[in-house]
C-alpha positions as CSV (number, residue, x, y, z in Angstrom):
1,M,6.8,23.9,13.3
2,S,8.0,20.8,15.2
3,T,6.3,17.5,15.8
4,S,5.3,16.4,19.2
5,P,7.9,14.0,20.9
6,L,5.1,11.4,21.3
7,L,4.4,11.4,17.5
8,R,8.2,11.2,16.8
9,G,8.7,8.1,18.9
10,R,9.4,4.6,17.4
11,T,6.7,3.1,19.7
12,F,4.1,5.4,18.2
13,A,5.3,4.6,14.7
14,L,5.1,0.9,15.4
15,L,1.6,1.2,16.9
16,A,0.4,3.4,14.0
17,G,1.9,0.8,11.6
18,L,0.1,-2.1,13.3
19,A,-3.2,-0.1,13.2
20,F,-2.7,0.6,9.5
21,I,-2.1,-3.1,8.8
22,A,-5.1,-4.1,10.9
23,V,-7.4,-1.7,9.1
24,D,-6.0,-2.8,5.7
25,Q,-6.7,-6.5,6.5
26,L,-10.1,-5.8,8.0
27,V,-11.3,-3.9,4.9
28,K,-10.0,-6.7,2.7
29,L,-11.9,-9.2,4.8
30,L,-15.0,-7.1,4.4
31,A,-14.4,-7.0,0.7
32,L,-14.1,-10.8,0.5
33,V,-17.4,-11.2,2.4
34,S,-19.4,-8.3,0.8
35,L,-18.2,-8.0,-2.8
36,P,-18.0,-11.5,-4.4
37,T,-21.5,-11.1,-5.9
38,N,-22.0,-7.4,-5.6
39,S,-20.4,-4.2,-6.6
40,F,-21.1,-0.7,-5.3
41,K,-20.7,2.7,-7.0
42,L,-20.0,5.7,-4.8
43,G,-20.5,9.0,-6.4
44,S,-21.8,9.8,-9.8
45,N,-20.5,10.6,-13.3
46,P,-18.0,11.9,-14.2
47,I,-16.1,11.0,-11.0
48,N,-17.0,7.8,-9.0
49,L,-15.4,5.0,-7.0
50,V,-16.5,1.5,-7.7
51,L,-16.1,-1.2,-5.1
52,E,-15.7,-4.6,-6.7
53,L,-13.7,-7.7,-5.7
54,S,-10.6,-8.7,-7.6
55,L,-8.0,-11.3,-6.5
56,N,-4.9,-10.1,-8.2
57,P,-2.3,-12.8,-8.9
58,G,0.2,-10.3,-10.2
59,A,1.6,-6.9,-9.2
60,F,0.5,-3.4,-10.3
61,L,-2.1,-3.9,-13.1
62,S,-1.6,-7.7,-12.8
63,L,2.0,-7.5,-14.1
64,G,3.6,-10.8,-13.7
65,A,0.4,-12.7,-13.3
66,A,1.3,-15.2,-16.1
67,L,4.7,-16.0,-14.6
68,P,5.3,-19.6,-13.4
69,P,4.2,-20.1,-9.7
70,Q,7.7,-20.6,-8.4
71,V,8.9,-17.4,-10.1
72,K,5.9,-15.5,-8.7
73,Q,6.6,-16.8,-5.2
74,L,10.3,-15.8,-5.5
75,I,9.5,-12.2,-6.7
76,F,6.2,-11.4,-5.0
77,I,6.8,-13.1,-1.6
78,V,10.6,-13.5,-1.1
79,G,11.6,-10.4,-3.0
80,V,8.9,-8.2,-1.5
81,A,9.7,-9.5,2.0
82,I,13.3,-8.6,1.6
83,V,12.5,-5.0,0.4
84,V,9.8,-4.6,3.1
85,A,12.2,-5.7,5.8
86,W,14.9,-3.3,4.6
87,A,12.5,-0.4,4.3
88,M,11.0,-1.0,7.7
89,G,14.4,-1.4,9.3
90,W,15.8,1.7,7.6
91,S,12.7,3.8,8.5
92,L,12.6,2.8,12.1
93,S,16.3,3.1,12.7
94,N,16.3,6.6,11.1
95,W,13.0,7.7,12.7
96,S,14.7,10.8,14.2
97,L,15.2,12.3,10.6
98,P,12.6,14.7,9.3
99,L,9.3,12.9,8.6
100,R,9.5,13.8,5.0
101,K,12.6,11.5,4.8
102,V,11.3,8.5,6.7
103,L,7.5,8.5,6.4
104,P,7.3,7.8,2.6
105,L,9.5,4.7,2.9
106,Y,7.6,3.6,6.1
107,A,4.3,3.9,4.1
108,I,5.8,1.8,1.3
109,A,6.9,-0.8,3.9
110,L,3.5,-0.9,5.6
111,G,1.6,-1.2,2.3
112,G,4.0,-4.0,1.3
113,I,3.3,-5.8,4.5
114,G,-0.4,-5.6,3.9
115,N,-0.1,-7.1,0.4
116,L,2.5,-9.6,1.5
117,I,0.1,-10.9,4.1
118,D,-2.5,-11.5,1.3
119,R,0.0,-13.3,-0.9
120,V,1.1,-15.6,1.9
121,F,-2.4,-16.4,3.2
122,R,-4.5,-16.1,0.0
123,D,-2.8,-18.5,-2.4
124,G,-0.5,-15.8,-3.9
125,H,-3.3,-13.3,-4.5
126,V,-3.8,-9.8,-3.3
127,V,-7.3,-8.6,-2.4
128,D,-8.1,-5.5,-4.5
129,Y,-11.5,-3.8,-4.4
130,M,-11.5,-0.2,-5.6
131,V,-11.6,1.3,-9.1
132,L,-11.6,5.1,-9.5
133,N,-13.3,6.4,-12.6
134,V,-12.8,10.0,-13.8
135,G,-14.9,10.3,-17.0
136,P,-13.8,7.7,-19.5
137,T,-10.5,7.1,-17.6
138,H,-10.2,4.6,-14.8
139,T,-7.6,3.1,-12.6
140,G,-6.7,-0.5,-12.2
141,V,-8.3,-2.3,-9.2
142,F,-6.4,-1.3,-6.0
143,N,-6.7,-1.4,-2.1
144,I,-5.6,0.7,0.9
145,A,-2.1,-0.9,1.0
146,D,-1.6,0.1,-2.7
147,I,-2.6,3.7,-1.7
148,A,0.2,3.7,0.9
149,I,2.7,2.3,-1.5
150,T,1.8,4.8,-4.2
151,A,1.7,7.8,-1.9
152,G,5.0,6.8,-0.4
153,A,6.6,6.5,-3.8
154,L,5.2,9.8,-5.0
155,F,6.5,11.6,-1.9
156,L,9.9,10.0,-2.3
157,M,10.1,11.2,-5.9
158,L,8.8,14.7,-4.9
159,D,11.5,14.9,-2.2
160,L,14.1,14.0,-4.9
161,F,13.0,16.8,-7.2
162,V,12.0,19.6,-4.9
163,R,14.8,21.2,-3.0
164,P,13.9,23.0,0.3
165,R,14.3,26.8,0.2
166,K,17.2,28.2,2.0
167,A,16.2,30.6,4.8
């Protein structure tokens, strides 16, 4: 099954990427406005999604939050910007490869851009607002950009370990 030429074009990829970033930032703005004093629970036990505002000064699960401000800026702004620029450039320059090869890295880059925008314009913090609870187990607080990063990383790992069948 082949993909439509329109969907395989770099212009479409860029427009879809801009739309993703716009949605990510819009939802974060809604979280900043709606969730400072409220939280919402969607679903019931044992599986539910809680919406609550958290301004994360660190990375995944607040790792690095206690680092000195200059070190955090170097890692979370400069370092992330370099990785995102490389991932975006590689993805777009190799867009003609199979989507399973380029889309995961593109998703990681887009999620990185969404969180990088937060860090630059929100005093080094990322706006997080979702917690998934499954029985007594729950995730850390995350956002749409984090979902893109995680999904991209999982698909990259899957592609490394699962070899396509020979016809």
